N, C-alpha and C positions, 0 to 999 in steps of 0.2 A: 503493501500498500504506500502511495507520496502524497507526502502534504496531508498528513494524519493529524486531526484534533489533538488528540492524544494519543503517548505513547508509552507504552508500559514494556515493561522485563521482566523476567521469573528469572531466580537464582535456586538452582537443587542441590542441598546440601549431601553426600553422601559417605557412607562408613570408606575410609583409606584402607583396605586390605585387599592381602592375595587372594582371597574368596569372588566366584564369580559374581558378576553383577546379578545374575540369572536368580543367584541362590538370595538376594535383597530386591522384596517386592515394592518397598517403599523407602521413599529417601528419609533420614531422619528430619530436615528441615525443608519447606519452601518456602521462599522470600517472594512479595510480589510489591515491585516499586513502580511508581508514575513518575515520568519523567518532567522533573518541573524548571530546571535550567541547566547549562552548563558555567564551565568557569571561564575564567578569562585570565588563564595561566600564560596563553602566549604574547599577551601583553609584555613578560617579564623579559622575553628574548627582543620584542620588539624596541624597548627602553634602554637596551644592554648598555652601559657604558663604552663597550668597544666599537658600538655602533655610532656613539654620539658625536654628532656636531664640536661639541664642546665642553671640555671638561677640566679640571683642575685638580691638584691631589688631594684635596679635603673633599671631594664629589663624592655623594652615598652612593653605596651600590641600589642597583634599580630596584631588585627584589625588595630590600631594606626600606626604601623612599616608600614603594608602593603598598607596603604592610605600616608603617607611619602614617600614610595618608587614609589608610583604610581605618584605622584605630583613632583615626581623630573627626571621622564621620565626612570625610568630605564630599561634595556630593552639589550638584547643578544649584545654582541660586544663593551658594554660600560664599562669604569673604575669608579668604584665609592670610598669614601675614607670615612671613620668614625674617626674624632680626639679624640672623648670621646666614646670608640668601647663598655668597660665595657663586657656583656655575649654575643653581637653579635646581637640582636636582628634588626638592621635596616639591619645589612649585609645578614643574614638570608634572611629576604624581599626582598631586593633588589636581589639577587641570586635567590631568585624562579621566578623572571622576567628576568633570564638569565646574567645578567650583573656580571662583574670579578669584585671582592670586597678586599678592604683594609680596616685595622683598624689599632687604636692607641691608646692606655691610657696610663695616667701617674701612674696608678696603677696594676705593672703587675700580682697581685694576681687575679684580674676579668678576666683578660685572660688567667694564667694558670691553672686556679681553682684549685680540689683537684683531684689527680687520673686521673681516666678517664674521668670524670664528668670538661670538661674545654669546651672555647669558639670553639676551632677547631671538639669535638664532637657532636656539634648540627649538625654541616655539614654531617659529617655521618652518625646522624639520619632521616636526610632527603634527602641522597644522592645528596649532592649539592658539597659535596669536589672538583668537578671541575671549580667549578667557584670562590674557595677561593685562592685569591693571597697570601696574610700572613697577620700578623698581629705582631707587635712591642711592644716596652714598650718607651715611648716619652712625650714630654708635647707641648702644641700647640705652646706656646712660644719659646720651643728650639727646633723645629722640625729639624730631620736631613735629611728631604727629598729636593731634591734639587729644588731651583726656578724656577722648568718650568711647562708650562702650558700644564699640560698631561690628569687630570681628565674632566670626563665629569658630574661629580657630586660629590660636598660634602654634606652629610647627618649626622646629628649629634642628640642630644638631650644633651647640655651640664649640666654641675651640676648648681645647683641654689644654693648650698649653704645654705641649710638649716640643714640638718643632722648635718654638718660639715663645719668649714669655706673655701674657696676657696683658692686653693694653689697652685704655681708652683716652679718650682726647683730654688734652689738660697739660698742665707743668707738673713735674718731679716738686718744685717749691711753690706753693699756692700764693707767696706774694708777688713772684716774676708772671709774665706773661699777659697781663692784665691790660698794661698800655698798646696803642696801635703803632705799629713800627710804618714809616714811608717811605717808600725810594722813588727818586724823582719825581715824584709830587704826587704819587698814587700809593694809596694806602696797599702794604704787602700780601694782605690777608682775603685781596681782591682779585690778586692776579693767579692765572691760571696754573704757574707753575709752583703756587703757594702749598706749601705740605703741615698741616695744623700739627701742632706739637702731641706728643702721647705721653704718658704716664704710666707705670705698673700698675697691674691691677688684681685683685684677690679672687681666685677661682671661687671659694664661697663668696664672698659678695656678690659676683656674676650671677648664679644661681639663685640669691636671694632678689637681687634685682629682676630677672626674668619672672618669677610667679610676682613678685609688686605691680610691673608692667601687666602682665597678665589677668591681674584681678581688677586693672582700671582698663582693661583693652574690649575685655571680653561679654560676649553678651550671656545673658541667662542661659544655663547648662552648655554654654560652651566649653570648647575642648583646649587645652594645651600639653601638648605633646613635645617632651624633648630627650636627646639621649646622653645622657650621666656616668663618665668612666667612674670605676672604683677599684683597690684591691680586694681580692681573693681573699686577704687574711683579715680575718675580723677585727682583726686589733688596730687595723689601718682601714678598715673599712670606712667610706665616706657616707654620712647617713642622709638621707632623702629630705630634699628641704622642704618645710612646711608652710603655710598660711594659713590663718583664719578664713579667708574667701573661697578657697579653692580645698574640694576634695580629689582624694588619690582613685583613679578610676581603675588603673591596671598596670600593672608593672613585667615588662617582660625583660628577659637576660639574655646577653649574648656573653657567650664565657671564652675566654684565651686562657693562657697555661696559667698567669699568674693574677692577670686583671680582669674584669669584665666591664661592658657595660652596659648599663639599663635602657630601656623606653620606658618614661614615665609617663602616662597619662593621668591629667590632672581635670576633672569637674567644676565650672564656675558655680559656685551653691548661690541659688535665687535668695534673693534681698529677703525674700517671705520666710526663708530656709537659716538663715543666718544667725548665728548664736553667737556673739564676742567672745571670741579666744583669745589668751595671752600663748603668742608664737613664740617654740624653744627657741632663750638666745644660742646663739653660735657662739663657740669661742672664738675672741678676737685673734684675728689673724695679722702680727706685725711684720713689718720687712719692708726691704728695698729691692731686693732682688726676685727673681723670678722662682726660685725654688721654696723664695721664703714665704710667697704669697701663693704658692700653689702646691698641698699637699700630696697631690696626685701626681705631680712632675716629679716632685722631690723621691717619692717610692718609687715610682716606675725607673728611674735612671740610677735608682740603689738596688734595684732589682726585687724590689719588695719584701725585703728580708724580715724575717720574723722578730718583732719587738719583744725581746727576753724580759722588760724590765717591766 
């Protein structure tokens, strides 16, 4: 039969023995199933990084990006935002499910790319330009977006600070960098060649800032999904951050040899369900260099040796 309205499938379970089937008149079990829908497994190969027009060293694997987008409830008509967009792996995955996507990054080079190979070229490649909202250069701690709850989901893979230390816009010395610099009668910060100063940034502070930003930007029951690295040693494990406006929805773990990374998903609690809770304070991290400000980076380069103290 062709173009059937309903498709059914029958499975029979028989004993696995050397005896002849004729000696068994009835199967142990019979299963009857109705076809409801197929999988979207082919999209993993379609979005494979090896076939993508533009990637960078931190591009998320296509399958993991799709899993993250799916667990964040990406769908048509929703607004998604990635504050650490890089080459746009998450945006492409969310756009595949029909979401309108936006992204930003402190490093504009990852967005602009080189020549015709850039973040937007990936949307051209997969014919997803209708779902691309915009991208811009910004720092999470100095985000230009209005504090309005408009996004259905915030999805990101923040930097782990292993290749290089985490940084945000600002000066190491808070008393400096405030006065404008004028060259040839033109303000230096208005020139295309201007590179804003940056200062070291605490990894734990970054996690808390992500949650704070999500609490101010997500609609009720919106999702925040991000990847967070941690040591497999319980004594060096980084605790999952908490926020009184956000409720943990799921935690998925990808394990490596001595460390793991978790896909953590939060739900924005509706105001009607909100009860004022006191956030568990983190230990204050003091330091000036990357290792002092990032316990994961320090443990990574020390091989996550067990703490015997």
